[in-house]
N, C-alpha and C positions, 0 to 999 in steps of 0.2 A: 256510354255503355250499351245503350239500345242499338246504336249503329253497329257497334262491334258484334253484338249478338246476332244482328241481322246478317252481317257478312258471313259469320260462322255457319248459319243455317243455309245460306245460299251456297256456300262452299260444299256443305254436306249434301245438299240436294243435287248439286252438279255431279256428284260421284255416282249416284244410282243409275242414271241412264247409260253410263259408260260401261257398267259391269258386263252386260251380255256381249258387248263388242270386244272387251278384253279377253273373254274366254275363247274367242275365235282366232286371236292372234298368237304368234309364237311367244311363249312365256319369257324366254331369255331376252328376246328382242324388245318385248314390251317393257320388261324391268329396266333394261339399259336405257331405253328411250325415256322412260319416266324419270329415271335418276338424272339424266342429262337435262331434261326439261326443268326439274326442280332446281338444279344448280344454276341454270340460266336465269330462272325466275328470281332466285335469291340475289344473284349478282345485279340483275336489272333493278330490283327493288332497292338494293343498297345504294346504287348509283343515282337513283331518282329521288332519294331523300334530300330535302332541302338542308342547307347549312344553318345551324342554330347557334346563337351566342352560347358559349360553353357554360357561363354562369346561369343563364336562364334554363338551359337544358338540365343542369344539375338540380335546379329548383323543381322543374317539372317532374323529373324522376323521383325526387323526394316526395312530391305531392302524390304521385301514383302509388308510391310505397305506403304512404300514410293512409290512403283510402282503401288499401287492400286490393289493388287492381289485379294482381296475379291470382289471388284467391278467387276473385269473382270470375276471372277468365277460366280458371280450372273448373270451377263449379259449372260454368256454362258449357264447357267441353264435355264434362261428364254427363250432363243432362242431354246434350246433343247426341252423344253416343247412345244413351239409353233410348232416345227417340228413333235414331237411325236403324238400330239393330232389327226391330220388328219390320220396318219398311224393307230392309234388305232381304229378310227372311221371306217376306211375301212376294218380293220381286224376282227371286231366283227360283228356278224349277226345283221341285223336291228331289232329294237324293241324299245318300250318305255323305257326299262331299260337302254339302252346304254349310253345316256348322263349322267344319274345319276351315273352309274358305273364308267365312265371315270372321272367325277368330283371328286368322292370320292377317286379314285385311285390317282389323282394328289394332292389332299389334303394330303394323306398319303405319297406320293412320296416326296413332298416338305418338309414335316415335318422330313423326314429321312436325308435330304441333309444338314448336319451340316457343314457349311463352316469352322468352327474351326478345325474339324476333317480333312478336306481336306488340310488345311494349315499344320497341323501336319504331313501329309504324304509328303508334298512338301519340308519341311525343310531338311530331310535327303538327298534329291536329290541335293539340293544346297550344302550341306555339302560334298557330294561325289565329285562334279565337281569343287568346288571353295575352295581355301585355305582361312584361316582366314584373311590374309592380302588382298586378292582379294575381299572378301566380304566387308571389310572396305573401299576399294577404290570405290566399287560400291555404297556403302552408301554415300560416299563423293560426288560422281558424281550426284546421284539422289537428294541430298540436295542442289545442285547448281541450279542457275536459268535455265540453259539449261536442266538439268536432270528433274527438276519439269515440264518444258514444255513438255519434251519427255513423261513423265509418264502420263500426262493429255491428250496428243495429240495422242499417239500411238493407244489407243483403238478406237478413231474416225477414224484414218487412216485404221485400220484393218476392221472396219465396212464398210467403203466406198469401200475399196479394195475388200471386200467380195461381196458386191453388184455388183461391176463392173465385178468381176470374174464370178458371176452367170449369168449375162447378156451376157457376152462373151461366156460362155459355152452354153447358150440357143441359141444364134445365130449360133454357130458352129453346134450344134445338129440339128437345123432346116435346115441348108444348107446340112448337110450330109444326112438327111432323104429325102430331095428333090432329091438329086443326086441318092441315092439308088433306089428310086421309079422310077426315070426317066430311070435308067439303067436296071431295072427289071420290065417290064410291067406286067408280071404275078403276081408279088407281089402287084403291085398297084391295079390290078383288084381284087385280093383276099381281099385286105384291103377295097376297096370300097364296095365289096359285103358284107363283115362282118359288115361294118358300116350301110349299108342299112337294113340288117337283124335286127340289134339291134334297129333301129328306129321303126320297126313294133311293134304295140301294142300287 
């Protein structure tokens, strides 16, 4: 799941530098080229997927369903969108157009995120690292009472652990900045001067 989340954030980050360039291009040409590019990518991705024993693939998909993979992916996408929106707002020049552009972008972005396609990409990864017997054992575990509890509880644990980790990082960052400024009075003065200058009308 961590690798999947990493790929999602990389994908999202790759979008931002492209936005200013897109505004300079012909909108209709850009849309058509983007659509053709997506179609070519989907065909290429489908063709590159390895062939898996049908019985093993069925077990893998059952396992992914048992552990709630789709729900986790949707949660990741939602959080990613929440993180991207302020970044996009800050990266685009101010103007009345900005909110509309961002909203339309997210509508199109969400429409392209087909969870079934993402599952199709995950199946070969499980096939690579687990034998057919191991997949069956995992299915058996997640069908057990403890396995069902784990699959329903782990996402909550991850969310709470993430919140705790962010707060931990914020506290450490605050302490480090206070120490750096205390140890470097010249930087503190420069920071205070810059802040005062920005407050001026």
